[in-house]
Each structure stands twice: as structure tokens, then as C-alpha cells.
N, C-alpha and C positions, 0 to 999 in steps of 0.2 A: 776318403770322400771329402769333397769340398764343403766348406762352411757356407750354407745357403742363407743369405741374409737379404733383407729388403734393400732395394736400390735407393741410394741417397738422393734427397731432393733439396738439401741445404748444403751450400758450400760455406764453411765456417773458418774464421780466424780464431785461434785460441790465443788469449792475451795473458801474459805472465808479468808480474812486477814485484820487485823487491825494493824496500826503502834504502836510502843512501847510507844507512847505518852499517850495512854490510857491503858497501860498494867496493872495498878493496879485494874482494874475492872474485876470481875469474868467472865462476858460476856457482852461486851458493846452493846449499841444500834446499833452501826455501823455493828457489826456482825449480829445482828438480822435483820437489814434493808437489808443487802446483801442477807441473806437467803430468806426473803420474796420476794425480787425483783426477784431473780433467779427462785424461785418456781412459781411465777406468770407468768414469761416468759415461763417456760417449760410447762405450761398448754396448750399452743397453739402448742407445739412441740411434737405431739403425738408419734413420732418415737423414742423419747428419754425417758429412764427411769433412775431414780437415783439409782446408785449402792451404793454410800457412800458419806457422807459429810466429807470433810477434812478442817481443819481450823487452822490458826495461829493467836491467839489473843494476841497482844502485841509484835509482831515481826516486825522488820524492813524489808523493801523490797529490801534492798541493796544487801544482800547475800541470798543464797539458802540453807543455813544450818538451815532450819526450819523444825520442826517435821512434820507439816502438808503437806508441799510441797514434803518432802521426801516420805511420804505415797502415795501421788499422783504418784510420779515417780515409786515407787515400783508397784503400781497397773498397770501402763502403761507397765512396763517391763515384768510383769507376765502375761499380756494379760487379766487381770481381767476387764479392762475397755477399751473402744475404743472411748471415748469422754471425754473431760474436759471442764467444763463451769465455767466462772468467770464473775463477774459483769462488770469489765473493766480490761484492760491490767495492770494498775498500781497495781491491787490486786495480780497479778502473780509475779511481781517484778519491781524494779526501776533501776536495773543495766542493761544497754543496752546490754553489751556483754553476761552476764549470761542469761538474758531473751532470747536472740537470740539462745543460745545453747539449752535451754529447748524447745523452739518452734521447733527447728530442730529435737530434739529427738522425739517430738510428731509426726512430719511428717515421720520420719524414721520408726516408729511403726504403721503408718497408723491411727493415732489417730486424730479424729476430735476435733478442738479447737474452742470454741466460746467465744468471749469477747463482751458481749451484748451491752453495752453503746457505744462501738467503731464501732458497725455494722460489726464486723469481724467474719466470719464463714468460716473455711477452706473448708467446703463442697461446698461453693459457689465461691471459688476463680477461676479466669481464668488464672492465671499465678503466678510467684514467686515474682513479684514486690511488691505486697501488703505484703508478708511475710517479705521483707527487710525493707520496709518503716514503717510498723506498730510500731516496738519497739521504733523508734526515735521520734514519734509524740509528746511525752511529753516534748521534748527538746525545742519546739517552744512555745513562750509565748501565742500566739493567740490560739493555740490548748489547752493550759492549761486553759485559760479563758473559752473557749467553754466547756471543760470537766466539770468544776465546775458548769456551768449553767445546763448542761444536767443532772448531778448527782442530783442536787437539785430538778429539775423537775421530775426526775425518782422517787425520794423518795416521793414527794407529790402525784405522780400518783398512787403509791401503796396504800397510805392512802385513796385517793379518791375512788379507786375501791373497797376498803373494807368498804365504807360507812362512813368513818371517816371525820368529819368536819374539814376543814383546813382554813376557813376564819377567819378574825380578829374579826368580830362581828356576833353573832347569829341573825337570822331573828326574827322579832317581834313575840312574843308568845313562844319563847324558850330562854334558857340561856345555856352557856357552863357549863358542869358539873364541880363542884369544885374538883372532884377526877380525871377527865380525860378531858382535854381541847378539845379533838377531839370528844367528845360525847355530843350530845344535850339533854337537859332535859326540860320538860314543865315548863314554867313560869306561875303559876296559875292565876295571875291577868291578864296578857296580853292575855293568852289563852282564858279567858272568854270573852274578847273584840272580839277576832277573831271569837268565836262561835256566838256572837251577830251579827257580820258583815254578816256571812253566813246565819243566821236565818232571818235577815231583808231582805237580797237579795231574799231568797225563798218566803218571804211574799209579795214581789213585790216592794220593795224600790229600787230606782236608786242609783248608786254609789255616786252621788252628795247629794242625800237625806240622805244616810248613813253618809257621811262626815259631813254634817250640824248637824245631830243629835249628833254625837260624840263630835263635837266642842261645841254644846249647853250644853251637859252634863258635859263639862269640862274634857273630857278624853284627856290625853296628846297624841300627835302624836308619831309615832314610834321613830323618832330622839330625840324629847324632853324627851320621857320616858327613853331612854338609857342614856341621859345626867343626868336625875334625879337619876339614879342609880350610878352616879359617873364615867360613862364611858366617855373617851375622844373620843366621836363619831364624825366622819366626814363622811357624806354621799356622795355617788357617784352621787346622784341626786341633782338637784337644789332645794334650799329651802330658805325661808325667815329667817331673824335672829331669829324670834319667830315662828317656824314652826307650822302650823295647819294641821288638816286632810284635804285631798283633794280627789276628785273623782279618780285621778290617783293613789294615795296611796292605796285607798280602792280596786281599780282594781287589783293592784299588789298582794294584799293579796288573793283576790278571785281566781286568776290564779295560785297561787303557790302550786305545788304538795307537798311541804315540809309539809303541814298541814295534809296530809294523810300518813305521815311516809316515803315519798320518798325523798331521798337525791339527789339533782341535782347539780352537780359541773362541772367545766371545760367548762363553757360557753364562756370564753375568754382565750386568751393565746398569747404568743409572738412567732413568727415563729422561731427566733433564738436569741442568746444572744446579738447581735448587735442592735436589734430593741427593744427599751424600751416601745413603745406604745402598749397597749393591743389591740388585734384584736378580734372581735366577731367570734366565730366558728359556723359552720352549726349545726343545732339542732341534726342531727344524730350523731354528734361527742361528744355530751354532755355525761357525765358519770352519769347514773341513778342507784341508789341502793335502791330498795324497802325495807321496814322494817328496815331502819337504826336507827329509833328512834320512840318514842311513838307518835301516831297520835293525833291531836286535833279535826279533822273533819272526819266524816265517808266518805267512798268512794262513797256511794250512793249520799249523799248531794253534794260532790265535783263534781261528774259527772253531776248531775242535774244543778248545778250552771254554770258549763262549757258550757253546752248546751244552757242555757239562755243567756250567754254572747255572743254567736255566732249568736244570733237572734236579729232582730230589735224590741226592746222593749222600744221605745221612750215614754216619759210621756207627759201628757198635761201640758200646762203652769200653773205655780203656784201649781203644785201637786208634792208630794214627792214619790208617789208610782205609779206603772203601774196598768193598769186594769187587772182583774183576767185572761182574755183570751189572754192578750197581748203576741205576739210571738208564740202562739199555733194555731191560726186560719189561714188556707190557702184556697185559691180558688181551688176547685177540678179540674178545667179545665186548668187554666194557671199556677197553683201552686204558685202564688204570695200571699203576705200577704193580709189578710182582715183588713180593717180599721174601726174604731168605729166612728159613727156619731150620733149627737143628733138631734131629730126631735120634736120641740115643737108643741103641739096640745091641744086645750081646756084648756089652763092654766097649762098643765102638760108637762113633758119632757119624750120622749120615745127614747130608745137607740137601734141602729141597727148596724149591721156589713155588709160591702159591699166590693166587689173586688177592690183592689187598682189599678189594671190595667184598669178596666172600668172607674174609676174616672179620670184617666189621659187621656184615649182615649176611647170614647164610642163605637168605632168600633172594638176595640181589644179584648174585652171580655164582657160578660153580667154582670149584677149587682150582682147576687147571694145573694140578700138581705136576711137577717134573723134577727129577733128581738133578743135582748139580753135575754129577759125573756124566750122566747121559746127555745133559745139555752141552757140556764141554766137548764131548766126542762129536755130537751132531753139528755144533758150530764149526769145529775144526774141519769136518768133512765138507760142509757148505762153503767154507772159505777156500779150500783147495779146488772145489768144483768151479767156484766163481773165478778164481785165478786162471784156470784153464780156459774158461770162456773169454776172459779179457785178452789172453794171449792169442786165441784164435781170431778175435776181432782185430787185434793189431796186425796179424799176418794178412788178413783179408784187406784191411785198409792199405797196407803197404803194396799189395798186388794192384789194387785199384789206382793208387797214386802213381804206379809205374806205367800205366796206360798212356797212350798219346793224349795230349791235352784236349784235342777237339772232341774226344769221346766222353768227356766228363761233364757232369751237371754243372760243376763250378765254372768251366769255360763258357758254357751256355749263358749262365747268369752274368758272367763278365761282359759278354757281348751286349746283353740287354742293358747292363749298367752304362756302358759306353754310349749306347744310343739314347738312353734317358738323360744322361748328363749333357749330351749335345743338344737335345731338345730343350733342356732347361736353360742353357746358355743362350740359345736362339730366342726363347721367350723373354729372357731378361734384356736382350738387345732390342727387341721390339718395344718392350716397356720403356727403355731408356730413349729410344727413338721418338716415342710419343711425347715424352717430356721435352726433348729438344725441339720438337715441332711446336709444342705449346709455347715454349719460351720465345721461339721465332715467330709467333703469331700465325702459324700455319694451321693450328687447330684452336677452336674456341674451348672454353672451360668445360662445357658439357661433353664435347667430343673427347677431350683429354681424360676426363673422369671415366668415361665409358671404356676407353682403351686401357686405362689403369686397372679398372675392375676386371676386365676380360683377361689381361695378362697376369694380374695378381692371382686370380683363381687358377689359371693354367699352371703358373709356377708352383702354387701350393699343391696341386694335384700331382705334378711331376715329382716334386720333392717327397711327397708321401710314398709314391711308387719307388723312388730311389731308396728311401729308408727301408721299405719292406724287403726289396730285393737284396739290399746290403745285409740285413739281418739274416736272410736265408743263406747268403754266401758265408757270413761269419760262422753260422751254425755248422756248415759243411766243413769249413776250415778247422773249427774246433774239434769236430768229430773225426775228421779224416787225417789229422796229423798224428803220425806214429809216435811223435815225441810229445804228444799232448800231456798236459799236467796230470790228468786223471789216470792215464795208462801207466805213466812212470810211477805214480804214487802207489798203485796196486802192485806193480812189478817188484817194488822194493820189499814187499812182504811175501813173495811167492814161496819161499822156502821155510816159512815159519811153521812150527809145530806146537810150541808152547803158547797157550792162550793167556798171555799177559795183558793186563788192563791197558797199558800204553799202546799196545797193538790194536786191541779191540776198539778202543775209542777213535782210532784214526781211520779205520776202514768200515766200521758198522755204525749206522745211524740209529737203528732200533731193531729189537727182536720181538716178534709177536708169538706168544705161546697159546696153542690150541689144546683142547681136550684130546686125550689119546696120545700124548707125548709127540705132538707135531709142532714144528716151529716154522716161522717165516722170517727170513732175515732181509731187512732193508739196508742195502749197502750205501755208502756215501757215493757221491757223483752219479746219482740216478739220472739226472737230466742229460749229462754227457753220455752216459751209457746208452740211454734210449735214442739219443740223436745219432750215435754211431750205428746202432742196430737199424734204425730207420734209413740211414744213408746207404747201408749195405743192401737192405731190402729193396730200396728204390733202384739201385744199380742192377740187382737181379731181375727185377720186373722189366727194366729197359732191355736187358739182354734177351729175356724171353720174348718180348714184343718184336725185337729185331729178327729173332730166329723163326718166329711163327710163319711168315710167308714161305720160307724155304721148306718147312715141314709140309705145308699144305700142297705145294707143287709136287713134292715127292709122292704124296698119296694119290 
């Protein structure tokens, strides 16, 4: 699907400058950083398109006899551009008087000027005071200090948004690449420990049980392991002189999306350069970049573990693992956890699950008792039945997929999408044509605004329709693919008979227990399952509708 953005109404020169201190380099990193910073900023300014890049690499900002800035002025005077963008005012020039003259020339030609780091945009000015005050801001020491702080943060922000690692030490399981310090690579030894931690959690071990096992096996804790590699590592977390694995350390690993290839940075920051203490940011302000590096853990296992961590899976005293159904059983009436209890009888022990609400208050809910043995058999039978249903769905989807393309709903939506996209491009052309006519004085301002409003609304309506139909097509593709993730996931467990916890948590979301030894199992991938079933049902309805006239004629 094409990226649908607003049509540009500003043609801009982006201007880059580096002082002559680095003039011996063919193109310095500072020039590169300025380019990346401006390009990233303009992604959100959909009304601006880049006309040309003008640069002065190795030229002082004191005078304006620079080839790059002269090209900018020529573009302005010829009317080729109506916007100039710089990273900050100091890139334009450091001579107060000459800089003021250039800014005035921009204003005389109706050129929009943006200095990003200074928060300066002539399109948003309310008066001339800002135009007068802006060039002298660098004369104040406090402003200079603030500028340096902002520029450093801006540079790091660009790196973070590109998924480049900017921390001092890589997280356990990774190392900084020897070729690129901003790229993480898998540390084979530590990565294997991370895989063990996730595997043990899926098998039912508690965080403390995992920590105890790692310590018993002599596995160095993350901080000690870094020190063993010769790193002068200082942790932000409290630790003993000889740090050991702890439940907290294990929990941090189990919750870290870094292990599925997602780079998460920008969790803390300083409000401004005067405040030295780091402050935690709201989670919605964190910078997340999927696919930034190779994953160590599969997304399926990570999601499963995340779900387990959100549930009450306390373990019995002196045990290292939770029971197979821990965190999966819920009372069907009050929706609270079921708890396991032991009932001795005839020299044997029998295990039952009952409603936790009833145990706390006999009047609040009934017991919903069910024996563990009966529950295990019932769950096994339900899993086998569900597997058969999934296999039948797969066969039906394969049959539908083998039909001629013109007979499928997907093909119908494809044709609709092609028509909608053509309509959108036509509306965009009309919108651009109105702008060109306005520039050529064939339309007055009121007529131009009216056309802009009409075609903008039309583009938005078409874009919404495209988005809706694309979602429908994506749902069909997800449901109709025989190789879909959800079907392959269930098929990998179709021959399982032993109800191990690591299997249960991967295929079951929750189990509701009713009175009278009845259970309801909510399997994982419910949305995909329903989408596939609905897709098959729609196909059957279409087939029935096509056959209906023939039946009527025969009667």
C-alpha cells in the first residue's frame, strides 16, 4: 500500500555547514548528522519537499562568501525555492549583522525559514520581535550552553530512532559489534543462558528457582560476566561486591523486548541542561525500533512468558516449579483463580482445584471443585479435538486457495483496491493542478482554498476506504494462508499426550471451570481462528447463493 501523504506546498533548500576546523575531511560526520537530522524532521512536515541540498563543508560562518550559501541565495532570488531549512541558526552564519541581512532577504522574498533546534519557523511568527532577537541568542553564554546540550541530544535522538544502540554497555546476551559500536550482535554464550531462562520459565520454574539453578551451576551473573570480559562495568542497580543471580535479575531478562529484536531506548532523560538528574519518561515516550538486531527468543515464547508474568503463579513452599495448571485455571462464575488443594484419603493423596473466592468467603461463590486427574484427562481430550478442528480448517483453506483467483473474495478486494488507489492518485493530481494554477495566477486565493478543501476531503475519504479494504484483505490473507503462524503453531503439538506445563502455556490462554465438572478452554490465537472460520463461512454462503437459482429452476 502506498504511503498517503499531503501534497507539498513548499520547495525547500536544506543548508548544511561545517566549520573550517574539519575542512580536511571529504565529508565530515557533522555534515552527515545535519543531513540525517533535517531529513528526519521533515518526515513530519508533509507540506515541505526538498528541492536541493546546499552545503559548505570546511567554511567559517563569519562571512557569507561561501559557495553553498550563495547557491541558496540564488535559489531564493530566482524563485526556485520558497523555504530554507537549517539544523540551527549557527549553521547559517555566526556574523550577527550579515546573518540579519540574509534573514531579511528571506523575508523580502516571502521565503519561509526554519532553524530546527532553535524552535524558529517564520511561518509561525506572531511579530517581528523574534526576527530581531534570534540572531543574537548565541551571544549569551547561557544560550550557548543550552544549545550544546540540545545539539548533543538531537544527535542521539536520530541514532535512537534509527535503532542504533547508544548505551555504554550492551544488555546481557549481546555485545557491541567490533565494526560498529551502535550495532548489537549476539553473544553466543550469554544468549544460550537467556534461552535457558525462558525455557525454564515456560516449564514452570519461578524466577527465584531459575536464579538458584544458575547460581548452583556456577553461571556468572550479568554484571560479573561483563567484568570477566574486561569491561569496567558499573550497574545502575544495587548489587553485592560478588553479585549473584537473583529473582529480580531474572525478571528483568524475562520482561526485556530486546531479546526479540526490539530496541527500546529513551526511557529516561533530562528536562533541560540545568537538571543533571535523569528522570523516568512515560512509556508512550520511549523509542521502540523493531528488527534493530538479531533476536535470541521467538516472539511466541516472549508473548507467552509475558502473559505468565502477569498472572498469579505462586509456588508451594520448598518447590522450584509451579503446578502445570497454575495461572491458567479460573472460576467460570466469579472469574477468580482456582487454587490447588491436597486431600489425603486411604493412605493416598488426591489433588483438587477449587474457587479461591469460595475459600475466602463461602457465601461469595460456590466451590467449583474438580479433581486434577479428571481435569488433566478433559484438557487432553479438548486439545486433541481442537487439533482436529485446526487440521480440518487447514484442509478447507487449502481447497479454497486452489480455486481460480477470480472466484475468491481476496481477488474482489484486490480489484476494489486498484480502483480506489487510481481514484486517490487522480484526486491528488487535481489537487496539485489547483496549486499550479494558483501559482500561475489562473485561480485566486479563495478559489484555490476551495479546491484544496474539496480535494483534501476527497483524498481523506478515499484513503480511509483504502485502509478499510486493506485491513479486510490482510485478515483474509492471515486466515487463508495454510502456512499461517497460528496453524503451524498448533500442528507442532498435535501428537502430544503428556500435559506438560511448557505445552499448556503455549496453546492455552485460560481454562474456565463450571460446577458439575464442566470446563471451557480458551485456546491461543482466538482472533486468527475466528477469522479463518468466518472466511470459510463466507465462502460457503457465496457458494450457496450461486447455486440457489439453479435449484429454483429445477423445481
